[in-house]
BAKOLLO-721444 format. One line per field, with one value per atom (N, C-alpha, C): residue number from 1; residue in one letter; chain; atom name; x, y, z. Coordinates in Angstrom, 2 decimals, m for minus. Atoms other than C-alpha are relative to their C-alpha. Layout:
! residues N
k <- NUM,... $
r <- A,... $
c <- A,... $
a <- CA,... $
X <- X,... $
Y <- Y,... $
Z <- Z,... $
//
This chain:
! residues 181
k <- 1,1,1,2,2,2,3,3,3,4,4,4,5,5,5,6,6,6,7,7,7,8,8,8,9,9,9,10,10,10,11,11,11,12,12,12,13,13,13,14,14,14,15,15,15,16,16,16,17,17,17,18,18,18,19,19,19,20,20,20,21,21,21,22,22,22,23,23,23,24,24,24,25,25,25,26,26,26,27,27,27,28,28,28,29,29,29,30,30,30,31,31,31,32,32,32,33,33,33,34,34,34,35,35,35,36,36,36,37,37,37,38,38,38,39,39,39,40,40,40,41,41,41,42,42,42,43,43,43,44,44,44,45,45,45,46,46,46,47,47,47,48,48,48,49,49,49,50,50,50,51,51,51,52,52,52,53,53,53,54,54,54,55,55,55,56,56,56,57,57,57,58,58,58,59,59,59,60,60,60,61,61,61,62,62,62,63,63,63,64,64,64,65,65,65,66,66,66,67,67,67,68,68,68,69,69,69,70,70,70,71,71,71,72,72,72,73,73,73,74,74,74,75,75,75,76,76,76,77,77,77,78,78,78,79,79,79,80,80,80,81,81,81,82,82,82,83,83,83,84,84,84,85,85,85,86,86,86,87,87,87,88,88,88,89,89,89,90,90,90,91,91,91,92,92,92,93,93,93,94,94,94,95,95,95,96,96,96,97,97,97,98,98,98,99,99,99,100,100,100,101,101,101,102,102,102,103,103,103,104,104,104,105,105,105,106,106,106,107,107,107,108,108,108,109,109,109,110,110,110,111,111,111,112,112,112,113,113,113,114,114,114,115,115,115,116,116,116,117,117,117,118,118,118,119,119,119,120,120,120,121,121,121,122,122,122,123,123,123,124,124,124,125,125,125,126,126,126,127,127,127,128,128,128,129,129,129,130,130,130,131,131,131,132,132,132,133,133,133,134,134,134,135,135,135,136,136,136,137,137,137,138,138,138,139,139,139,140,140,140,141,141,141,142,142,142,143,143,143,144,144,144,145,145,145,146,146,146,147,147,147,148,148,148,149,149,149,150,150,150,151,151,151,152,152,152,153,153,153,154,154,154,155,155,155,156,156,156,157,157,157,158,158,158,159,159,159,160,160,160,161,161,161,162,162,162,163,163,163,164,164,164,165,165,165,166,166,166,167,167,167,168,168,168,169,169,169,170,170,170,171,171,171,172,172,172,173,173,173,174,174,174,175,175,175,176,176,176,177,177,177,178,178,178,179,179,179,180,180,180,181,181,181 $
r <- M,M,M,L,L,L,E,E,E,I,I,I,Y,Y,Y,Y,Y,Y,V,V,V,L,L,L,R,R,R,Y,Y,Y,L,L,L,L,L,L,A,A,A,I,I,I,I,I,I,F,F,F,L,L,L,V,V,V,S,S,S,G,G,G,L,L,L,P,P,P,K,K,K,I,I,I,I,I,I,R,R,R,I,I,I,R,R,R,N,N,N,F,F,F,A,A,A,E,E,E,A,A,A,I,I,I,R,R,R,E,E,E,Y,Y,Y,N,N,N,I,I,I,L,L,L,P,P,P,K,K,K,Y,Y,Y,L,L,L,V,V,V,L,L,L,P,P,P,F,F,F,A,A,A,Y,Y,Y,L,L,L,S,S,S,S,S,S,W,W,W,I,I,I,E,E,E,L,L,L,L,L,L,A,A,A,A,A,A,M,M,M,A,A,A,L,L,L,A,A,A,F,F,F,G,G,G,Y,Y,Y,Y,Y,Y,V,V,V,I,I,I,W,W,W,A,A,A,E,E,E,L,L,L,V,V,V,L,L,L,V,V,V,P,P,P,L,L,L,L,L,L,I,I,I,S,S,S,Y,Y,Y,G,G,G,I,I,I,A,A,A,I,I,I,G,G,G,I,I,I,N,N,N,L,L,L,Y,Y,Y,R,R,R,K,K,K,A,A,A,D,D,D,L,L,L,N,N,N,C,C,C,H,H,H,C,C,C,F,F,F,E,E,E,G,G,G,L,L,L,G,G,G,E,E,E,S,S,S,K,K,K,L,L,L,T,T,T,F,F,F,A,A,A,T,T,T,L,L,L,M,M,M,R,R,R,A,A,A,M,M,M,F,F,F,L,L,L,L,L,L,G,G,G,A,A,A,N,N,N,L,L,L,F,F,F,V,V,V,F,F,F,A,A,A,N,N,N,D,D,D,F,F,F,G,G,G,I,I,I,F,F,F,G,G,G,T,T,T,S,S,S,Y,Y,Y,K,K,K,T,T,T,I,I,I,S,S,S,I,I,I,L,L,L,N,N,N,L,L,L,V,V,V,V,V,V,Y,Y,Y,A,A,A,G,G,G,L,L,L,V,V,V,L,L,L,V,V,V,L,L,L,L,L,L,L,L,L,L,L,L,I,I,I,E,E,E,L,L,L,T,T,T,Q,Q,Q,R,R,R,G,G,G,L,L,L,I,I,I,I,I,I,A,A,A,E,E,E,K,K,K,V,V,V,K,K,K,K,K,K,E,E,E,Y,Y,Y,G,G,G,F,F,F $
c <- A,A,A,A,A,A,A,A,A,A,A,A,A,A,A,A,A,A,A,A,A,A,A,A,A,A,A,A,A,A,A,A,A,A,A,A,A,A,A,A,A,A,A,A,A,A,A,A,A,A,A,A,A,A,A,A,A,A,A,A,A,A,A,A,A,A,A,A,A,A,A,A,A,A,A,A,A,A,A,A,A,A,A,A,A,A,A,A,A,A,A,A,A,A,A,A,A,A,A,A,A,A,A,A,A,A,A,A,A,A,A,A,A,A,A,A,A,A,A,A,A,A,A,A,A,A,A,A,A,A,A,A,A,A,A,A,A,A,A,A,A,A,A,A,A,A,A,A,A,A,A,A,A,A,A,A,A,A,A,A,A,A,A,A,A,A,A,A,A,A,A,A,A,A,A,A,A,A,A,A,A,A,A,A,A,A,A,A,A,A,A,A,A,A,A,A,A,A,A,A,A,A,A,A,A,A,A,A,A,A,A,A,A,A,A,A,A,A,A,A,A,A,A,A,A,A,A,A,A,A,A,A,A,A,A,A,A,A,A,A,A,A,A,A,A,A,A,A,A,A,A,A,A,A,A,A,A,A,A,A,A,A,A,A,A,A,A,A,A,A,A,A,A,A,A,A,A,A,A,A,A,A,A,A,A,A,A,A,A,A,A,A,A,A,A,A,A,A,A,A,A,A,A,A,A,A,A,A,A,A,A,A,A,A,A,A,A,A,A,A,A,A,A,A,A,A,A,A,A,A,A,A,A,A,A,A,A,A,A,A,A,A,A,A,A,A,A,A,A,A,A,A,A,A,A,A,A,A,A,A,A,A,A,A,A,A,A,A,A,A,A,A,A,A,A,A,A,A,A,A,A,A,A,A,A,A,A,A,A,A,A,A,A,A,A,A,A,A,A,A,A,A,A,A,A,A,A,A,A,A,A,A,A,A,A,A,A,A,A,A,A,A,A,A,A,A,A,A,A,A,A,A,A,A,A,A,A,A,A,A,A,A,A,A,A,A,A,A,A,A,A,A,A,A,A,A,A,A,A,A,A,A,A,A,A,A,A,A,A,A,A,A,A,A,A,A,A,A,A,A,A,A,A,A,A,A,A,A,A,A,A,A,A,A,A,A,A,A,A,A,A,A,A,A,A,A,A,A,A,A,A,A,A,A,A,A,A,A,A,A,A,A,A,A,A,A,A,A,A,A,A,A,A,A,A,A,A,A,A,A,A,A,A $
a <- N,CA,C,N,CA,C,N,CA,C,N,CA,C,N,CA,C,N,CA,C,N,CA,C,N,CA,C,N,CA,C,N,CA,C,N,CA,C,N,CA,C,N,CA,C,N,CA,C,N,CA,C,N,CA,C,N,CA,C,N,CA,C,N,CA,C,N,CA,C,N,CA,C,N,CA,C,N,CA,C,N,CA,C,N,CA,C,N,CA,C,N,CA,C,N,CA,C,N,CA,C,N,CA,C,N,CA,C,N,CA,C,N,CA,C,N,CA,C,N,CA,C,N,CA,C,N,CA,C,N,CA,C,N,CA,C,N,CA,C,N,CA,C,N,CA,C,N,CA,C,N,CA,C,N,CA,C,N,CA,C,N,CA,C,N,CA,C,N,CA,C,N,CA,C,N,CA,C,N,CA,C,N,CA,C,N,CA,C,N,CA,C,N,CA,C,N,CA,C,N,CA,C,N,CA,C,N,CA,C,N,CA,C,N,CA,C,N,CA,C,N,CA,C,N,CA,C,N,CA,C,N,CA,C,N,CA,C,N,CA,C,N,CA,C,N,CA,C,N,CA,C,N,CA,C,N,CA,C,N,CA,C,N,CA,C,N,CA,C,N,CA,C,N,CA,C,N,CA,C,N,CA,C,N,CA,C,N,CA,C,N,CA,C,N,CA,C,N,CA,C,N,CA,C,N,CA,C,N,CA,C,N,CA,C,N,CA,C,N,CA,C,N,CA,C,N,CA,C,N,CA,C,N,CA,C,N,CA,C,N,CA,C,N,CA,C,N,CA,C,N,CA,C,N,CA,C,N,CA,C,N,CA,C,N,CA,C,N,CA,C,N,CA,C,N,CA,C,N,CA,C,N,CA,C,N,CA,C,N,CA,C,N,CA,C,N,CA,C,N,CA,C,N,CA,C,N,CA,C,N,CA,C,N,CA,C,N,CA,C,N,CA,C,N,CA,C,N,CA,C,N,CA,C,N,CA,C,N,CA,C,N,CA,C,N,CA,C,N,CA,C,N,CA,C,N,CA,C,N,CA,C,N,CA,C,N,CA,C,N,CA,C,N,CA,C,N,CA,C,N,CA,C,N,CA,C,N,CA,C,N,CA,C,N,CA,C,N,CA,C,N,CA,C,N,CA,C,N,CA,C,N,CA,C,N,CA,C,N,CA,C,N,CA,C,N,CA,C,N,CA,C,N,CA,C,N,CA,C,N,CA,C,N,CA,C,N,CA,C,N,CA,C,N,CA,C,N,CA,C,N,CA,C,N,CA,C,N,CA,C,N,CA,C,N,CA,C,N,CA,C,N,CA,C,N,CA,C,N,CA,C,N,CA,C,N,CA,C,N,CA,C,N,CA,C,N,CA,C,N,CA,C,N,CA,C,N,CA,C,N,CA,C,N,CA,C,N,CA,C,N,CA,C $
X <- m1.10,106.05,0.31,m0.20,105.53,0.79,m0.76,106.86,1.49,m1.40,110.06,0.60,m0.45,110.32,0.42,m0.32,110.19,1.16,m1.12,112.53,1.31,m1.23,115.12,0.32,m0.25,114.67,0.57,m0.50,115.14,1.32,m1.28,117.94,1.11,m0.97,119.77,0.25,m0.15,119.11,0.89,m0.79,120.54,1.45,m1.36,123.56,0.79,m0.75,124.50,0.16,m0.19,123.95,1.17,m1.04,126.15,1.36,m1.29,128.81,0.45,m0.37,128.71,0.45,m0.31,128.78,1.41,m1.38,132.03,1.04,m0.93,133.68,0.15,m0.06,132.80,0.79,m0.69,134.03,1.50,m1.42,137.31,0.39,m0.16,137.64,1.43,m1.41,141.46,0.29,m0.18,141.41,m0.67,0.71,138.84,0.75,m0.78,140.93,1.22,m1.15,143.93,m0.44,0.53,141.79,m0.24,0.22,140.80,1.34,m1.33,144.47,0.57,m0.50,145.30,m0.54,0.59,142.97,0.77,m0.90,145.43,m0.72,0.76,142.87,m0.06,0.12,142.36,1.36,m1.21,145.10,0.00,m0.14,146.41,m0.84,0.72,144.80,m1.52,1.45,141.31,m0.44,0.33,141.50,m0.81,0.71,140.46,m1.36,1.33,137.68,m0.98,0.88,136.30,m0.43,0.34,136.44,m1.11,1.05,134.43,m1.31,1.21,131.98,m0.73,0.67,131.29,m0.57,0.52,130.91,m1.24,1.19,128.48,m1.16,1.06,126.55,m0.65,0.55,126.17,m0.91,0.78,124.94,m1.29,1.19,122.55,m0.99,0.89,121.18,m0.70,0.61,120.59,m1.15,1.07,118.59,m1.18,1.09,116.58,m0.80,0.70,115.77,m0.79,0.67,114.88,m1.24,1.12,112.61,m0.94,0.88,111.17,m0.02,m0.10,112.22,1.14,m1.02,114.12,0.57,m0.42,114.25,0.59,m0.48,114.66,1.38,m1.31,117.56,1.05,m0.94,119.20,0.39,m0.28,118.87,0.88,m0.78,120.27,1.47,m1.40,123.43,0.68,m0.59,123.92,0.44,m0.34,124.02,1.46,m1.41,127.34,0.97,m0.87,128.78,0.18,m0.08,127.95,0.74,m0.75,129.25,1.49,m1.42,132.52,0.58,m0.47,132.80,0.20,m0.09,132.12,1.21,m1.17,134.76,1.29,m1.22,137.35,0.23,m0.13,136.65,0.43,m0.31,136.72,1.44,m1.39,140.02,0.98,m0.94,141.69,m0.10,0.08,140.36,0.78,m0.76,141.79,1.50,m1.42,145.10,0.48,m0.30,144.92,0.62,m0.49,145.54,m0.51,0.35,145.55,m0.42,0.52,143.33,m1.16,1.23,140.75,m1.07,1.12,137.33,m0.18,0.26,136.90,m1.44,1.40,133.18,m0.69,0.59,132.19,1.15,m1.21,135.19,m0.11,m0.05,136.07,m0.90,0.91,133.49,0.48,m0.56,135.80,0.52,m0.63,137.98,m0.46,0.25,137.15,0.77,m0.82,139.29,m0.87,0.64,138.39,m0.08,0.20,136.89,m1.09,1.07,134.49,m1.35,1.24,131.73,m0.19,0.07,132.57,m0.56,0.50,131.99,m1.48,1.41,128.72,m0.88,0.76,127.59,m0.22,0.13,128.28,m1.01,0.95,126.34,m1.43,1.32,123.47,m0.55,0.45,123.31,m0.40,0.35,123.32,m1.34,1.26,120.54,m1.18,1.06,118.50,m0.35,0.22,118.95,m0.79,0.70,117.83,m1.44,1.35,114.80,m0.85,0.72,113.78,m0.27,0.14,114.37,m1.12,1.02,112.21,m1.39,1.29,109.42,m0.47,0.39,109.48,m0.57,0.55,108.75,m1.20,1.19,105.94,0.20,m0.27,107.64,m0.66,0.59,106.33,m1.46,1.41,102.87,m0.30,0.24,103.34,m0.25,0.21,102.35,0.40,m0.37,103.25,m1.16,0.98,101.42,0.68,m0.59,101.89,0.34,m0.44,103.53,m0.20,0.27,102.60,1.29,m1.15,104.96,0.38,m0.29,104.65,0.78,m0.74,105.74,1.42,m1.32,108.63,0.91,m0.78,109.78,0.41,m0.30,109.54,1.07,m0.99,111.46,1.37,m1.28,114.13,0.66,m0.53,114.51,0.56,m0.48,114.83,1.30,m1.21,117.41,1.18,m1.09,119.47,0.43,m0.33,119.27,0.80,m0.71,120.35,1.42,m1.33,123.26,0.88,m0.74,124.29,0.44,m0.34,124.18,1.13,m1.06,126.31,1.33,m1.23,128.86,0.53,m0.44,128.93,0.58,m0.53,129.44,1.39,m1.30,132.29,1.04,m0.95,133.95,0.27,m0.18,133.38,0.96,m0.92,135.15,1.43,m1.34,138.07,0.60,m0.48,138.35,0.34,m0.27,138.11,1.30,m1.24,140.91,1.21,m1.10,143.10,0.27,m0.14,142.45,0.64,m0.55,143.22,1.50,m1.43,146.54,0.81,m0.73,147.51,0.16,m0.03,146.66,0.17,m0.27,147.20,m1.14,1.14,143.69,m0.16 $
Y <- m0.37,134.52,m1.15,1.09,131.59,m1.15,1.04,129.18,0.33,m0.42,131.20,m0.22,0.19,131.10,m1.46,1.41,127.29,m0.48,0.38,126.88,0.44,m0.52,129.09,m0.65,0.62,127.59,m1.41,1.36,124.03,m0.01,m0.13,125.11,0.26,m0.28,126.58,m1.24,1.21,123.41,m1.02,0.99,121.18,0.45,m0.51,123.40,m0.11,0.03,123.67,m1.41,1.40,119.96,m0.59,0.54,119.06,0.63,m0.63,121.58,m0.23,0.12,121.16,m1.39,1.37,117.39,m0.43,0.39,116.74,0.80,m0.81,119.60,m0.57,0.60,117.93,m1.31,1.29,114.54,0.20,m0.30,116.07,1.34,m1.28,118.81,0.53,m0.46,118.93,0.57,m0.53,119.39,1.36,m1.27,122.14,1.09,m0.97,123.85,0.45,m0.35,123.73,0.93,m0.87,125.29,1.41,m1.32,128.11,0.71,m0.57,128.63,0.54,m0.43,128.90,1.37,m1.29,131.89,1.15,m0.96,133.68,1.25,m1.11,135.82,m0.09,0.18,134.37,m0.27,0.41,134.11,m1.52,1.46,130.56,m0.64,0.59,129.98,0.01,m0.02,130.76,m0.92,0.80,128.51,m1.24,1.24,125.21,0.28,m0.30,126.72,0.50,m0.49,128.54,m1.15,1.15,125.31,m0.83,0.75,123.43,0.77,m0.80,126.24,0.19,m0.29,127.11,m1.27,1.23,123.50,m0.51,0.43,122.66,0.98,m0.97,125.89,m0.37,0.38,124.83,m1.22,1.23,121.35,0.21,m0.20,122.39,0.96,m0.91,125.29,m0.73,0.79,122.90,m0.84,0.83,120.59,0.85,m0.89,123.49,0.47,m0.46,124.82,m1.13,1.13,121.37,m0.44,0.52,120.36,1.08,m1.09,123.79,0.36,m0.33,124.01,1.00,m1.01,127.05,0.64,m0.54,128.41,1.40,m1.37,132.02,0.00,0.08,131.07,m0.48,0.48,129.17,1.14,m1.12,132.20,1.05,m1.00,134.48,m0.39,0.40,132.42,m0.13,0.10,131.96,1.35,m1.33,135.72,0.36,m0.34,136.42,m1.01,1.01,133.14,0.28,m0.29,133.99,1.31,m1.25,137.52,m0.26,0.30,136.15,m0.76,0.71,133.75,0.99,m0.98,136.61,0.91,m0.86,138.82,m0.77,0.81,136.01,m0.24,0.21,135.26,1.30,m1.30,138.95,0.42,m0.36,139.57,m0.82,0.84,136.62,0.20,m0.38,137.58,1.28,m1.25,141.05,m0.28,0.38,139.46,m0.80,0.88,137.35,m1.33,1.26,134.29,m1.17,1.19,130.99,m1.10,0.93,129.00,m0.82,0.73,126.29,0.56,m0.55,127.30,m0.71,0.84,124.43,0.17,m0.20,125.26,m1.32,1.32,121.61,m0.97,0.72,120.07,m1.49,1.42,116.67,m0.43,0.37,116.78,0.53,m0.54,118.06,1.40,m1.30,121.09,0.97,m1.08,124.38,1.21,m1.17,127.48,1.13,m1.20,130.65,1.02,m0.95,132.98,0.98,m0.97,135.86,m0.72,0.78,133.26,m0.56,0.47,131.90,1.09,m1.14,135.35,0.24,m0.20,135.69,m1.08,1.09,132.30,0.28,m0.34,133.40,1.13,m1.12,136.63,m0.44,0.57,134.69,m0.72,0.71,132.47,0.97,m1.02,135.53,0.64,m0.60,137.14,m0.96,1.00,133.92,m0.15,0.12,133.62,1.20,m1.21,137.22,0.02,0.09,136.64,m0.94,0.97,133.58,0.62,m0.66,135.52,1.05,m1.04,138.43,m0.61,0.66,136.03,m0.59,0.56,134.39,1.07,m1.11,137.81,0.64,m0.50,138.40,1.33,m1.28,141.37,0.07,0.02,140.30,m0.43,0.34,139.48,m1.48,1.43,135.72,m0.59,0.71,133.24,m1.45,1.40,129.66,m0.79,0.90,127.11,m1.35,1.30,123.44,m0.08,0.15,122.29,m1.47,1.37,119.21,m0.72,0.82,116.34,0.28,m0.30,117.10,1.31,m1.26,120.69,m0.19,0.25,119.43,m0.67,0.67,117.15,1.00,m1.03,120.02,0.94,m0.90,122.30,m0.66,0.71,119.67,m0.06,m0.01,119.38,1.36,m1.36,123.15,0.29,m0.19,123.16,m0.70,0.74,120.50,0.70,m0.74,122.44,1.25,m1.21,125.62,m0.32,0.40,123.85,m0.39,0.39,122.37,1.24,m1.24,125.82,0.75,m0.66,127.28,m0.71,0.78,124.48,0.18,m0.18,124.80,1.40,m1.36,128.56,0.06,0.03,127.98,m0.67,0.73,125.43,0.77,m0.79,127.63,1.16,m1.09,130.52,m0.50,0.58,128.26,m0.31,0.31,127.05,1.29,m1.28,130.63,0.61,m0.53,131.65,m0.76,0.80,128.77,0.37,m0.39,129.70,1.38,m1.36,133.33,m0.03,0.10,132.39,m0.66,0.76,129.90,0.76,m0.67,132.03,1.50,m1.42,135.47,0.94,m0.87,136.84,1.06 $
Z <- m0.87,44.58,0.97,m0.94,46.92,m0.64,0.68,44.30,m0.01,m0.01,44.05,1.39,m1.39,47.84,0.22,m0.24,47.91,m0.87,0.86,44.93,0.64,m0.59,46.59,1.33,m1.30,50.03,m0.16,0.20,48.78,m0.77,0.68,46.45,1.02,m1.06,49.44,0.85,m0.81,51.43,m0.70,0.75,48.70,m0.11,0.17,48.07,1.30,m1.26,51.73,0.55,m0.37,52.32,m0.78,0.86,49.35,0.29,m0.28,50.35,1.44,m1.41,54.15,0.43,m0.44,54.55,m0.37,0.31,52.63,0.79,m0.80,54.54,1.40,m1.33,57.83,m0.05,0.14,56.61,m0.18,0.28,55.38,0.63,m0.68,57.97,m0.08,0.09,57.86,m1.39,1.35,54.08,m0.14,0.08,54.44,0.77,m0.76,57.13,m0.80,0.84,54.81,m1.14,1.06,52.06,0.53,m0.61,54.41,0.22,m0.21,55.27,m1.31,1.31,51.54,m0.40,0.33,51.27,0.65,m0.64,53.58,0.51,m0.57,55.40,1.53,m1.45,58.88,0.64,m0.73,61.50,0.17,m0.05,61.80,1.11,m1.13,65.21,m0.18,0.25,63.81,m1.14,1.19,60.75,0.36,m0.35,62.37,0.66,m0.55,64.54,m1.07,1.06,61.48,m0.91,0.84,59.46,0.65,m0.71,62.10,0.04,m0.16,62.70,m1.33,1.28,59.07,m0.64,0.61,57.90,0.74,m0.75,60.72,m0.19,0.31,60.08,m1.32,1.31,56.45,0.11,m0.10,57.36,0.79,m0.83,60.14,m0.66,0.72,58.09,m1.14,1.09,55.18,0.53,m0.59,57.42,0.43,m0.43,58.86,m1.20,1.20,55.40,m0.66,0.64,54.06,0.75,m0.79,56.92,0.53,m0.38,57.66,1.48,m1.42,61.30,0.21,m0.30,62.59,m1.27,1.29,59.03,0.17,m0.18,60.17,0.66,m0.65,62.46,m0.99,1.02,59.60,m0.93,0.90,57.36,0.69,m0.73,60.05,0.14,m0.13,60.53,m1.37,1.33,56.79,m0.55,0.54,56.09,0.29,m0.22,57.86,m0.61,0.60,56.60,m1.49,1.43,52.98,m0.26,0.14,53.44,0.18,m0.21,54.82,m1.19,1.19,51.87,m1.16,1.08,49.44,0.16,m0.26,51.09,m0.28,0.22,51.05,m1.49,1.44,47.40,m0.67,0.60,46.47,0.24,m0.34,48.27,m0.83,0.75,46.58,m1.50,1.41,43.17,m0.24,0.10,43.75,0.04,m0.10,44.74,m1.20,1.14,41.57,0.47,m0.57,43.74,m0.85,0.77,41.87,0.99,m1.01,44.24,m0.56,0.25,44.03,0.92,m0.76,45.28,1.35,m1.19,47.81,0.48,m0.38,47.79,0.30,m0.19,47.48,0.23,m0.37,49.22,m0.32,0.31,47.77,m1.14,1.08,44.98,m1.34,1.23,42.29,0.25,m0.20,42.02,m1.07,0.95,40.40,0.47,m0.32,40.24,0.50,m0.53,42.06,m1.14,1.09,39.42,0.40,m0.22,39.14,0.12,m0.10,38.64,1.41,m1.39,42.11,0.90,m0.77,43.57,m0.30,0.37,41.64,0.62,m0.62,42.93,1.48,m1.42,46.52,0.19,m0.11,45.94,m0.34,0.29,44.35,1.22,m1.19,47.42,1.11,m0.99,49.68,m0.35,0.43,47.64,0.17,m0.16,47.62,1.47,m1.44,51.38,0.53,m0.44,51.92,m0.49,0.53,49.68,0.85,m0.84,51.70,1.37,m1.29,54.91,m0.04,0.14,53.69,m0.10,0.13,52.76,1.31,m1.30,56.17,0.92,m0.77,57.64,m0.68,0.68,55.14,m0.71,0.65,53.47,m1.37,1.34,50.06,0.03,m0.13,51.40,m0.14,0.11,51.25,1.38,m1.26,53.88,m0.21,0.11,54.65,m0.57,0.57,52.54,m0.20,0.27,51.96,m1.49,1.38,48.77,m0.39,0.42,46.73,m0.38,0.38,45.94,m1.45,1.40,42.21,m0.12,0.03,42.80,0.52,m0.57,44.91,m1.03,1.05,42.07,m1.08,1.02,39.57,0.53,m0.59,41.93,0.10,m0.09,42.49,m1.38,1.37,38.71,m0.37,0.28,38.42,0.75,m0.80,41.19,m0.67,0.66,39.40,m1.29,1.22,36.13,0.34,m0.41,37.90,0.46,m0.44,39.59,m1.19,1.20,36.24,m0.78,0.71,34.62,0.72,m0.76,37.41,m0.23,0.20,37.03,m1.42,1.38,33.23,m0.22,0.10,33.54,0.60,m0.67,35.97,m0.89,0.86,33.67,m1.29,1.21,30.62,0.23,m0.31,32.31,0.17,m0.16,33.21,m1.37,1.36,29.60,m0.75,0.66,28.33,0.50,m0.58,30.69,m0.54,0.54,29.47,m1.46,1.40,25.84,m0.09,m0.03,26.64,0.29,m0.35,28.25,m1.13,1.00,25.55,m1.32,1.30,22.51,0.10,m0.21,24.05,m0.38,0.32,23.47,1.05 $
//
């Protein structure tokens, strides 16, 4: 169980680092992306863009270095819930939007897989949070460099699988539209 804890904790750290940093660098683009989702009032878009991108980056650092991990998890829960709600609403609206999850690192359309990815991240965060409180009977232990390398490899494979699933769904949607399946 402890191995799963570290895999998920470092996976969350990597994902939020990779997604938060480009959003901070291109904050105006990210604010425009939030506006496209058409959920927040205009006057809240820029503050939410700043706040959410910095939460992602600071939480990533906390998770990676093991300091203030519980606080990082606590602030990520409402953020991930808000992302999930925004994605769900726009899927319901059938809005043709880009995800903007990893701002500036390539575009991907908003699909059901995007919602599942957000829910996976929420579940992973809650699992890490539960472990930090000892709900599953685990305790803090050190982790070897070899295990860290293996976990990093697993994280990369998981991210690749998520991306391939996302792209596969986009291709399937294009085929469906083109050939009328």
